[in-house]
Rosetta silent file (secondary structure, phi, psi, omega in degrees, C-alpha in Angstrom):
SEQUENCE: MAKKKSALNRFFSRCAIAMMKSTSGWKQSSRTRVANWLAAVAWHVIPKRRKVTLRNLELCFPDWPAEKREEIAKGVFRNLLRAAIDHSVLIKGTREEVQNYVKFEGKEEFLKLTQEHPVIVVTPHFVGLDQGGIGINTFYRGCSLYQPQSNPLWDKVFYDARKRFSDPVLIPKSNSAMKEVIRAIRSGLSFYYLPDMDHGKRNSIFVPFFGVPAATLPMVSKLAKLTKAKVIWGIAETTPDGYTMHLSAPLENFPTDDAEADTLRITQELEKFILKHPDQYLWSHRRFKTRPDGEPSVYENL
SCORE:     score description
SCORE:     0.000 S_00000001
   1 L     0.000  -42.200 -179.823  135.573  136.239  -96.081 S_00000001
   2 H   -63.116  -40.875  179.725  133.927  139.494  -94.927 S_00000001
   3 H   -64.608  -40.434  179.810  131.572  139.464  -97.920 S_00000001
   4 H   -64.714  -42.259  178.914  130.623  135.845  -97.239 S_00000001
   5 H   -63.932  -40.886  178.728  129.935  136.620  -93.573 S_00000001
   6 H   -63.721  -41.238  179.403  127.827  139.640  -94.550 S_00000001
   7 H   -64.537  -40.091  177.897  125.821  137.552  -97.024 S_00000001
   8 H   -64.879  -40.658  178.324  125.194  134.914  -94.340 S_00000001
   9 H   -61.544  -42.242  178.491  124.056  137.585  -91.884 S_00000001
  10 H   -64.207  -41.501 -179.378  121.594  138.947  -94.446 S_00000001
  11 H   -62.261  -49.513 -178.261  120.301  135.457  -95.180 S_00000001
  12 H   -67.022  -33.989  177.970  119.742  134.576  -91.518 S_00000001
  13 H   -64.951  -44.102  179.026  118.208  137.998  -90.851 S_00000001
  14 H   -62.515  -40.582  178.825  115.722  137.530  -93.691 S_00000001
  15 H   -63.792  -45.221 -178.715  114.831  134.070  -92.392 S_00000001
  16 H   -64.410  -40.435  179.665  114.370  135.347  -88.829 S_00000001
  17 H   -66.093  -43.472  179.295  112.239  138.285  -89.991 S_00000001
  18 H   -62.883  -41.502  179.122  110.071  136.029  -92.158 S_00000001
  19 H   -65.470  -41.990  179.076  109.591  133.571  -89.278 S_00000001
  20 H   -62.727  -46.510 -179.429  108.708  136.379  -86.862 S_00000001
  21 H   -62.600  -31.815 -177.016  106.173  137.891  -89.281 S_00000001
  22 L   -66.597  -15.277 -177.866  104.584  134.479  -89.856 S_00000001
  23 L   -88.314    1.449 -172.629  103.422  134.381  -86.226 S_00000001
  24 L   -59.555  -32.256 -178.228  101.150  137.433  -86.538 S_00000001
  25 L   -93.994    2.420 -179.163   97.998  135.322  -86.812 S_00000001
  26 L   -74.347  161.839  169.386   98.896  132.877  -84.059 S_00000001
  27 L   -69.739  151.769  179.259   97.282  132.723  -80.659 S_00000001
  28 H   -60.039  -38.193 -179.104   99.261  134.489  -77.975 S_00000001
  29 H   -59.829  -34.663  179.743   99.743  131.210  -76.124 S_00000001
  30 H   -71.591  -43.609  177.301  101.500  129.757  -79.189 S_00000001
  31 H   -62.837  -38.197 -179.585  103.831  132.732  -79.582 S_00000001
  32 H   -65.549  -40.525  178.430  104.582  132.582  -75.860 S_00000001
  33 H   -62.708  -42.862  178.255  105.477  128.887  -76.023 S_00000001
  34 H   -64.042  -42.501  179.581  107.888  129.526  -78.904 S_00000001
  35 H   -61.631  -41.413  179.622  109.395  132.487  -77.032 S_00000001
  36 H   -63.760  -39.007  178.024  109.904  130.359  -73.920 S_00000001
  37 H   -66.995  -45.524  178.849  111.691  127.692  -75.945 S_00000001
  38 H   -63.526  -36.398  179.350  113.913  130.269  -77.678 S_00000001
  39 H   -64.320  -38.940  178.379  114.655  131.917  -74.330 S_00000001
  40 H   -63.705  -37.764  176.297  115.850  128.589  -72.908 S_00000001
  41 H   -68.385  -47.176 -177.776  118.208  128.250  -75.873 S_00000001
  42 H   -61.002  -33.668  179.371  119.358  131.882  -75.647 S_00000001
  43 H   -55.721  -33.987 -177.279  120.112  131.459  -71.947 S_00000001
  44 H   -95.874  -30.825 -173.871  122.877  129.028  -72.908 S_00000001
  45 H   -95.983   -7.709  175.680  124.063  130.381  -76.268 S_00000001
  46 L  -121.297   68.696 -174.467  124.256  134.088  -75.330 S_00000001
  47 H   -63.129  -29.984 -178.389  126.362  133.883  -72.159 S_00000001
  48 H   -61.554  -47.351 -179.708  127.382  137.541  -72.288 S_00000001
  49 H   -69.094  -35.631  177.132  123.796  138.777  -71.909 S_00000001
  50 H   -61.538  -45.417 -177.603  123.060  136.129  -69.301 S_00000001
  51 H   -67.658  -39.058  177.876  126.032  137.237  -67.223 S_00000001
  52 H   -64.296  -43.386  179.195  125.176  140.947  -67.538 S_00000001
  53 H   -59.695  -48.337 -179.790  121.574  140.260  -66.500 S_00000001
  54 H   -65.178  -37.507  179.737  122.641  138.258  -63.475 S_00000001
  55 H   -66.232  -42.907  177.870  125.270  140.838  -62.545 S_00000001
  56 H   -60.402  -43.608  179.994  122.762  143.700  -62.656 S_00000001
  57 H   -66.598  -36.264  177.608  120.355  141.762  -60.467 S_00000001
  58 H   -64.844  -40.946  179.635  123.165  140.904  -58.049 S_00000001
  59 H   -66.788  -42.280 -173.570  124.135  144.578  -57.764 S_00000001
  60 H   -84.407  -27.071 -176.920  120.575  145.816  -57.296 S_00000001
  61 L  -131.643   61.887 -176.893  119.229  142.981  -55.145 S_00000001
  62 L   -64.441  -20.751 -178.651  122.160  141.608  -53.120 S_00000001
  63 L   -84.492  -12.679  177.644  119.787  140.367  -50.406 S_00000001
  64 L   -73.639  144.020  172.652  117.848  138.134  -52.785 S_00000001
  65 L   -60.623  148.590 -179.984  118.878  134.463  -52.884 S_00000001
  66 H   -57.327  -33.643 -179.468  120.890  133.567  -55.988 S_00000001
  67 H   -65.059  -37.484  178.902  118.080  131.193  -57.004 S_00000001
  68 H   -68.976  -41.658  179.082  115.569  134.043  -57.062 S_00000001
  69 H   -62.705  -39.628  178.891  117.867  136.250  -59.139 S_00000001
  70 H   -67.543  -38.262  177.352  118.341  133.438  -61.641 S_00000001
  71 H   -61.381  -44.778  178.626  114.582  132.854  -61.809 S_00000001
  72 H   -64.442  -43.043 -178.929  114.004  136.559  -62.534 S_00000001
  73 H   -60.613  -42.573  177.737  116.813  136.585  -65.108 S_00000001
  74 H   -65.555  -34.473  175.432  115.305  133.654  -66.984 S_00000001
  75 H   -64.546  -36.677  176.401  111.966  135.465  -66.885 S_00000001
  76 H   -60.353  -46.147  178.948  113.647  138.489  -68.473 S_00000001
  77 H   -60.318  -43.535 -179.388  114.876  136.296  -71.333 S_00000001
  78 H   -63.484  -44.515 -178.054  111.394  134.809  -71.814 S_00000001
  79 H   -69.791  -35.243  176.782  109.695  138.211  -71.840 S_00000001
  80 H   -63.640  -46.482 -179.865  112.313  139.711  -74.153 S_00000001
  81 H   -66.319  -36.877  177.549  111.931  136.909  -76.689 S_00000001
  82 H   -63.843  -45.984  179.960  108.160  137.108  -76.435 S_00000001
  83 H   -60.381  -38.376  179.167  108.188  140.873  -77.041 S_00000001
  84 H   -63.358  -47.011  179.555  110.443  140.344  -80.060 S_00000001
  85 H   -66.640  -36.959 -178.725  108.111  137.743  -81.587 S_00000001
  86 H   -66.291  -11.510  173.877  105.047  139.822  -80.696 S_00000001
  87 H   -58.770  -21.751  179.593  106.344  142.527  -83.028 S_00000001
  88 H   -57.239  -36.932  178.528  104.616  140.491  -85.735 S_00000001
  89 H   -68.465  -39.368 -179.834  101.284  141.907  -84.552 S_00000001
  90 H   -68.378  -32.727 -176.009  102.677  145.453  -84.620 S_00000001
  91 H   -80.589  -39.327 -172.358  104.123  144.936  -88.107 S_00000001
  92 H  -112.328  -17.335 -176.836  101.181  143.189  -89.805 S_00000001
  93 L   -70.579  151.312  174.487   98.143  143.879  -87.639 S_00000001
  94 L   -71.603  170.282  177.099   95.515  146.419  -88.611 S_00000001
  95 H   -56.701  -44.165 -179.100   94.996  149.523  -86.488 S_00000001
  96 H   -65.222  -40.679  179.879   92.031  147.834  -84.807 S_00000001
  97 H   -64.520  -41.289  178.308   93.992  144.629  -84.163 S_00000001
  98 H   -66.261  -40.025  179.260   96.863  146.536  -82.564 S_00000001
  99 H   -66.025  -32.476  175.802   94.432  148.534  -80.421 S_00000001
 100 H   -73.806  -26.508 -176.870   92.813  145.300  -79.230 S_00000001
 101 H   -84.595  -37.225 -179.401   96.245  143.852  -78.490 S_00000001
 102 E  -111.555  104.751 -179.990   97.722  146.864  -76.661 S_00000001
 103 E   -84.723  157.207  179.211   95.316  148.223  -74.053 S_00000001
 104 E  -127.433  132.684  173.839   95.664  151.671  -72.494 S_00000001
 105 E  -108.208  120.244 -177.358   94.965  152.784  -68.969 S_00000001
 106 L    92.993   16.746 -176.867   94.547  156.565  -68.708 S_00000001
 107 H   -62.061  -48.429 -175.963   94.041  157.098  -72.451 S_00000001
 108 H   -65.029  -40.590  178.401   91.216  159.637  -72.223 S_00000001
 109 H   -64.534  -37.616  177.446   93.017  161.667  -69.560 S_00000001
 110 H   -62.608  -47.424 -178.707   96.159  161.611  -71.729 S_00000001
 111 H   -63.598  -38.923  177.233   94.325  162.883  -74.804 S_00000001
 112 H   -64.231  -41.657 -179.821   92.694  165.653  -72.799 S_00000001
 113 H   -62.386  -40.086 -178.160   96.064  166.644  -71.340 S_00000001
 114 H   -67.436  -20.755  177.651   97.665  166.846  -74.806 S_00000001
 115 H   -78.151  -17.624 -174.746   95.005  169.343  -75.875 S_00000001
 116 H  -111.258  -24.199 -174.243   95.984  171.674  -73.043 S_00000001
 117 L  -146.767  155.309  163.300   99.738  171.194  -72.561 S_00000001
 118 L   -64.741  148.845 -175.686  102.884  169.814  -74.160 S_00000001
 119 E  -133.324  136.845  170.207  103.466  166.348  -72.684 S_00000001
 120 E  -110.656  119.411  177.895  106.552  164.222  -72.021 S_00000001
 121 E   -96.202  107.246 -179.000  105.751  160.517  -71.662 S_00000001
 122 E   -82.733  113.072 -172.323  108.530  158.986  -69.575 S_00000001
 123 L  -123.489   98.768 -179.560  108.783  155.379  -70.743 S_00000001
 124 L   -69.835  172.816 -174.782  111.430  153.213  -69.067 S_00000001
 125 L   -81.299   64.344  163.662  112.949  150.089  -70.588 S_00000001
 126 E   -83.156  152.995 -169.415  110.292  147.533  -69.866 S_00000001
 127 L   -63.372  -22.840 -178.230  110.302  144.870  -72.575 S_00000001
 128 L   -92.507   20.172 -174.230  106.946  145.997  -74.008 S_00000001
 129 H   -64.789  -32.944  176.377  107.986  149.597  -74.654 S_00000001
 130 H   -66.199  -41.041  178.029  107.704  149.178  -78.449 S_00000001
 131 H   -60.110  -43.068  178.547  104.216  147.764  -78.049 S_00000001
 132 H   -65.413  -43.613 -178.374  103.271  150.792  -75.945 S_00000001
 133 H   -65.841  -45.542  179.547  104.859  153.275  -78.328 S_00000001
 134 H   -70.776  -32.886  175.467  103.333  151.828  -81.477 S_00000001
 135 H   -61.094  -43.075  176.667  100.035  151.418  -79.640 S_00000001
 136 H   -59.009  -39.715 -178.022  100.005  155.153  -78.883 S_00000001
 137 H   -62.236  -18.892 -179.810  100.622  155.853  -82.566 S_00000001
 138 L   -72.841  -16.580 -179.906   97.309  154.193  -83.437 S_00000001
 139 L  -135.116   -0.047 -178.143   95.400  157.085  -81.850 S_00000001
 140 L  -154.453  139.659  178.787   97.882  159.921  -81.364 S_00000001
 141 L   -99.018  119.973  179.391  100.778  161.465  -83.308 S_00000001
 142 L  -130.931 -156.290  178.035  103.848  162.221  -81.221 S_00000001
 143 E  -142.390  158.049  177.001  107.612  162.184  -81.469 S_00000001
 144 E  -158.177  164.340  173.434  110.489  160.145  -80.087 S_00000001
 145 E   -79.459  150.986 -179.882  114.201  159.592  -80.490 S_00000001
 146 E  -131.868  125.363  175.683  115.272  156.774  -82.790 S_00000001
 147 L   -99.991  106.957  178.827  118.475  154.744  -82.541 S_00000001
 148 L   -57.047  141.221  178.676  119.212  153.125  -85.930 S_00000001
 149 L   -79.978  150.290  179.928  119.994  149.414  -85.678 S_00000001
 150 L   -68.269  -29.627  177.696  123.383  148.124  -86.800 S_00000001
 151 L   -90.600  114.651 -174.885  121.649  145.509  -88.975 S_00000001
 152 H   -63.250  -29.286  179.460  119.946  147.386  -91.857 S_00000001
 153 H   -69.517  -47.101  176.910  117.317  144.688  -92.432 S_00000001
 154 H   -67.179  -34.846  178.925  116.137  144.736  -88.815 S_00000001
 155 H   -59.703  -43.458  179.949  116.438  148.519  -88.783 S_00000001
 156 H   -65.375  -39.890  179.417  113.956  148.802  -91.657 S_00000001
 157 H   -60.074  -49.890 -176.484  111.526  146.395  -89.963 S_00000001
 158 H   -70.984  -38.583  179.848  111.503  148.341  -86.684 S_00000001
 159 H   -64.414  -47.606 -179.394  111.522  151.760  -88.339 S_00000001
 160 H   -62.834  -37.389  178.988  108.610  150.920  -90.638 S_00000001
 161 H   -62.814  -40.893 -178.474  106.643  149.441  -87.711 S_00000001
 162 H   -72.061  -22.434 -178.354  107.043  152.672  -85.726 S_00000001
 163 H   -95.522   -3.374 -171.361  105.952  154.784  -88.702 S_00000001
 164 L   -59.963  -45.015 -172.705  102.882  152.725  -89.661 S_00000001
 165 L  -112.996  128.920  173.670  100.234  154.650  -87.778 S_00000001
 166 L    69.094    1.623  176.989   99.922  158.465  -87.610 S_00000001
 167 L    49.542   61.177 -179.626  103.416  159.001  -89.090 S_00000001
 168 L   -64.059  158.510  177.452  105.120  159.986  -85.803 S_00000001
 169 E   -83.665  115.506  178.209  108.230  162.157  -85.872 S_00000001
 170 E  -106.927  116.864 -175.030  111.275  159.922  -85.318 S_00000001
 171 E  -102.581  113.515  179.536  114.380  161.933  -84.521 S_00000001
 172 E   -60.561  139.915  179.051  117.684  160.078  -85.070 S_00000001
 173 L   -66.613  129.768 -179.815  119.973  160.261  -82.066 S_00000001
 174 L  -162.734  177.484  179.448  122.743  162.792  -82.637 S_00000001
 175 L   -65.828  -24.018 -178.564  124.467  165.719  -80.948 S_00000001
 176 L  -103.329    6.662 -173.593  121.720  168.038  -82.214 S_00000001
 177 H   -60.729  -39.585 -175.400  118.788  165.690  -81.521 S_00000001
 178 H   -66.923  -29.502  175.046  117.622  167.497  -78.368 S_00000001
 179 H   -63.587  -40.553  177.795  117.252  170.773  -80.264 S_00000001
 180 H   -67.578  -37.970  178.101  114.890  168.980  -82.639 S_00000001
 181 H   -61.361  -45.781 -179.274  113.063  167.416  -79.691 S_00000001
 182 H   -61.588  -42.475  177.705  112.521  170.828  -78.092 S_00000001
 183 H   -62.620  -41.340 -178.740  111.170  172.231  -81.362 S_00000001
 184 H   -65.262  -44.019  179.359  108.839  169.247  -81.740 S_00000001
 185 H   -63.145  -43.895 -179.921  107.492  169.553  -78.178 S_00000001
 186 H   -66.199  -22.919  177.384  106.963  173.292  -78.585 S_00000001
 187 L   -79.680   -7.868  177.155  105.080  172.604  -81.815 S_00000001
 188 L   112.093    1.012  179.728  102.565  170.564  -79.799 S_00000001
 189 L   -86.555  136.525  172.753  103.854  167.003  -80.182 S_00000001
 190 L   -74.980  149.662 -174.733  104.127  164.808  -77.126 S_00000001
 191 E  -113.009  122.366  179.542  107.561  163.284  -76.594 S_00000001
 192 E   -92.014  105.874 -168.439  108.014  159.569  -75.868 S_00000001
 193 E  -121.693  133.536  179.020  111.235  159.505  -73.842 S_00000001
 194 L  -102.811  109.918 -168.627  113.340  156.632  -72.466 S_00000001
 195 L   -94.866   -6.144 -163.003  115.257  157.974  -69.460 S_00000001
 196 L  -115.272   51.102  174.143  117.098  154.960  -68.085 S_00000001
 197 L  -120.973  156.560  176.929  120.126  154.238  -70.246 S_00000001
 198 L   -88.900  109.820  179.737  123.815  154.811  -69.613 S_00000001
 199 L  -106.026   19.982  179.416  124.959  157.486  -72.084 S_00000001
 200 L    87.401  179.494 -174.661  128.381  158.008  -70.559 S_00000001
 201 L   -74.918  -30.120 -176.537  129.673  160.739  -68.287 S_00000001
 202 L   -59.677  121.826  178.563  129.080  163.654  -70.635 S_00000001
 203 L    69.520    1.441 -179.530  126.017  165.585  -69.431 S_00000001
 204 L   -94.822  160.644  169.537  125.158  162.789  -66.963 S_00000001
 205 E  -125.889  158.771  178.362  124.906  162.853  -63.186 S_00000001
 206 E   -97.741  120.535  174.201  125.196  159.898  -60.834 S_00000001
 207 E  -126.063  148.932 -178.869  122.050  158.982  -58.953 S_00000001
 208 E   -71.404  130.392  174.059  121.457  155.767  -57.005 S_00000001
 209 E  -117.589  106.118 -170.140  119.496  153.107  -58.845 S_00000001
 210 L    52.017   39.980  174.512  118.608  150.447  -56.273 S_00000001
 211 L    86.488   -3.662 -178.336  121.539  151.797  -54.274 S_00000001
 212 E  -107.437  125.839  178.786  124.091  151.626  -57.115 S_00000001
 213 E   -58.004  126.431 -177.269  125.400  154.911  -58.612 S_00000001
 214 E  -128.401  128.688  177.299  124.115  155.072  -62.197 S_00000001
 215 E   -66.204  120.680 -172.301  125.062  157.627  -64.851 S_00000001
 216 E  -137.463  131.967  175.725  121.744  159.288  -65.714 S_00000001
 217 L   -75.486  129.834  178.098  120.856  162.190  -67.974 S_00000001
 218 L   -82.320   39.467 -168.181  118.803  164.817  -66.070 S_00000001
 219 H   -74.543  -32.514 -178.983  116.937  165.361  -69.328 S_00000001
 220 H   -60.499  -47.893 -179.884  113.348  164.901  -68.121 S_00000001
 221 H   -62.126  -46.518 -175.944  113.689  167.804  -65.702 S_00000001
 222 H   -67.152  -42.004  179.174  115.522  170.036  -68.168 S_00000001
 223 H   -65.594  -42.008  179.950  113.140  169.372  -71.068 S_00000001
 224 H   -62.331  -38.787 -179.276  110.081  169.940  -68.884 S_00000001
 225 H   -69.327  -42.124 -178.076  111.522  173.235  -67.674 S_00000001
 226 H   -68.940  -37.618 -172.825  112.464  174.432  -71.162 S_00000001
 227 H  -103.369   -6.177 -175.583  109.181  173.471  -72.831 S_00000001
 228 L    58.225   34.904 -179.398  106.791  173.862  -69.860 S_00000001
 229 L   -83.587  150.210  169.682  105.605  170.341  -70.610 S_00000001
 230 E   -81.925  143.152 -177.583  103.627  168.152  -68.251 S_00000001
 231 E  -111.982  128.266  177.027  105.422  164.915  -67.381 S_00000001
 232 E  -129.589  162.114  173.474  103.623  161.572  -67.131 S_00000001
 233 E   -91.199  145.644  169.497  104.701  157.955  -66.854 S_00000001
 234 E  -127.927   97.448 -174.986  104.111  155.417  -69.604 S_00000001
 235 E  -104.092  118.665 -178.659  104.697  151.960  -68.152 S_00000001
 236 E   -90.426  116.630  179.906  104.364  149.037  -70.568 S_00000001
 237 E  -106.786  130.499  173.657  103.147  145.878  -68.832 S_00000001
 238 E   -81.808  127.236 -179.835  103.284  142.456  -70.457 S_00000001
 239 E  -118.334  166.369 -178.700  100.045  140.546  -69.815 S_00000001
 240 L   -57.473  -32.589 -174.751   99.048  136.957  -70.651 S_00000001
 241 L  -105.901   -4.301 -177.481   96.975  138.088  -73.657 S_00000001
 242 E   171.246 -128.795 -178.289   98.887  141.152  -74.832 S_00000001
 243 E  -143.999  150.946  173.824  100.143  144.384  -73.318 S_00000001
 244 E  -127.508  127.317  176.925   98.790  147.207  -71.185 S_00000001
 245 E  -100.650  118.074 -178.895  100.241  150.700  -71.296 S_00000001
 246 E   -95.157  110.383  178.160   99.690  152.547  -68.033 S_00000001
 247 E  -100.246  120.921 -173.317   99.574  156.319  -68.600 S_00000001
 248 L   -87.455  172.439  168.547   99.741  158.199  -65.309 S_00000001
 249 L   -71.748  161.368  179.137   98.438  161.559  -64.193 S_00000001
 250 L   -60.095  142.844  176.284  100.951  164.428  -64.510 S_00000001
 251 L   -64.323  134.735  179.292  103.689  164.464  -61.894 S_00000001
 252 L   -84.405  146.736  178.478  102.964  167.063  -59.245 S_00000001
 253 L    53.452   46.509 -179.488  105.499  169.779  -58.407 S_00000001
 254 L  -141.512  131.807    0.605  107.650  168.808  -61.366 S_00000001
 255 L   -84.036  167.806  172.398  110.045  170.109  -62.519 S_00000001
 256 L  -107.292 -171.135  176.550  111.713  172.009  -59.699 S_00000001
 257 L   -84.157    0.323 -178.865  114.790  174.214  -59.830 S_00000001
 258 L  -114.193   95.927 -176.894  116.909  171.226  -58.797 S_00000001
 259 H   -63.883  -32.707 -179.869  117.461  168.953  -61.809 S_00000001
 260 H   -68.870  -42.318  177.585  119.431  166.463  -59.734 S_00000001
 261 H   -64.756  -38.815  177.825  116.628  166.108  -57.182 S_00000001
 262 H   -63.022  -41.300 -179.274  114.118  165.717  -60.022 S_00000001
 263 H   -67.235  -38.731  175.463  116.246  162.985  -61.616 S_00000001
 264 H   -62.728  -40.688  178.843  116.530  161.168  -58.297 S_00000001
 265 H   -61.837  -45.401  178.578  112.749  161.344  -57.941 S_00000001
 266 H   -58.605  -44.073 -178.493  112.246  159.849  -61.405 S_00000001
 267 H   -65.583  -41.718  179.963  114.666  157.045  -60.569 S_00000001
 268 H   -66.391  -37.508  177.201  113.017  156.278  -57.228 S_00000001
 269 H   -69.008  -37.046  177.010  109.576  156.116  -58.823 S_00000001
 270 H   -60.294  -41.202  178.904  110.967  153.852  -61.534 S_00000001
 271 H   -55.593  -39.560 -179.177  112.252  151.485  -58.851 S_00000001
 272 H   -65.197  -40.008  178.132  108.703  151.079  -57.531 S_00000001
 273 H   -65.992  -41.292 -178.127  107.404  150.135  -60.975 S_00000001
 274 H   -62.887  -39.616 -177.891  110.236  147.641  -61.484 S_00000001
 275 H   -63.657  -22.852  177.355  109.527  145.904  -58.175 S_00000001
 276 H   -71.870  -37.018 -178.065  106.001  145.110  -59.408 S_00000001
 277 L  -141.414   69.753 -175.228  107.329  143.206  -62.450 S_00000001
 278 H   -62.695  -25.615 -179.659  111.104  142.728  -62.096 S_00000001
 279 H   -84.255    3.524  176.373  111.218  140.121  -64.874 S_00000001
 280 H  -105.828    1.845  179.787  109.778  142.625  -67.370 S_00000001
 281 E   -94.920  150.342 -174.164  112.593  145.153  -67.022 S_00000001
 282 L   -82.307   74.103  178.987  115.555  145.181  -69.434 S_00000001
 283 L   -74.154   -6.490 -174.406  118.252  143.987  -67.051 S_00000001
 284 L   -81.241   -5.854  177.028  120.289  142.686  -69.975 S_00000001
 285 L   -97.595  157.331 -174.683  121.844  146.063  -70.824 S_00000001
 286 L   -81.255   78.252 -177.230  124.906  147.475  -69.049 S_00000001
 287 L   -64.502  -26.426 -175.711  123.137  150.050  -66.923 S_00000001
 288 L  -111.619   31.509 -178.500  126.220  150.599  -64.756 S_00000001
 289 L   -61.461  -44.597  179.043  128.823  150.710  -67.530 S_00000001
 290 L   -85.751  127.208 -178.595  129.958  154.230  -66.589 S_00000001
 291 L  -112.586  151.921  172.413  131.445  154.436  -63.109 S_00000001
 292 L   -58.024  155.234 -178.598  132.225  157.397  -60.862 S_00000001
 293 L   -52.948  129.930  176.598  135.862  158.475  -60.938 S_00000001
 294 L    91.165  -11.143 -179.984  138.075  155.936  -59.243 S_00000001
 295 L   -92.939  137.637 -179.552  135.534  153.105  -59.202 S_00000001
 296 L   -74.397  164.000  176.190  136.337  149.895  -61.137 S_00000001
 297 L   -62.645  141.241  176.187  134.095  148.345  -63.772 S_00000001
 298 L   -92.032   -2.581 -178.623  131.312  146.177  -62.399 S_00000001
 299 L  -114.269   15.910 -177.638  131.283  144.089  -65.586 S_00000001
 300 L   -62.355  137.163  177.303  134.936  143.101  -65.702 S_00000001
 301 L    69.653   13.897  175.731  135.592  139.564  -66.975 S_00000001
 302 L   -85.089    0.000    0.000  131.962  139.023  -68.015 S_00000001
């Protein structure tokens, strides 16, 4: 039975990958229409993710009407499915096609900064983060952490897409990964870092995220201090015709000697970006899975 289930998973994965790749030459409006249809289906057939998304929005925006939270949640599903389908351009498009598809704001300033300093690009979980990361690879070689996918077929697709241009250094997540990251930054590579996931209590601190205590690694502050790197934001925005990656100027007075205060600052600035496009943020993951001692799960019975 297990072998049969595995064979079926491989078959459906191959079909899904082939269908996704086939959209590379489509107009964006066509891919968006398909994504919207799939999102409407997913809203009903993936209740676990729907409930987590709605729960996160309820925790972070309790003053919003339930109708508004549901509208945003459905927008998250649409943007997630669109970003997934849009990988076809990243996988099959030429360097020039990807550069036309993923625009950059602050590119020249970023390149100048990398010639003078190590750089950490703080890139939160907006749905277009892969588009931004692969877009950067078309004109600059950097490094990032890589979480292997549980499905080996999808893992190869995403891994190969990230390695297509400039052969960036992808460091598998492990207990020793940060040592490799520090060596890479010190060697002159910029680091593409995702700061806003729940990695459990070990090495995390609790900082408020829209007023809710969230287990957060104070890694941006610590890495910047260890490597003397400049820290910038990389915010991936989904646009009607593609994506725009907003690369900021270096954060001023960062890092300080207070890693917790630095982490709170990063979180508060992230909140401002999210409020601009709340339906483009990855609310579908369990950001509040780890709770402070004595507090119950916020996802119980979902």
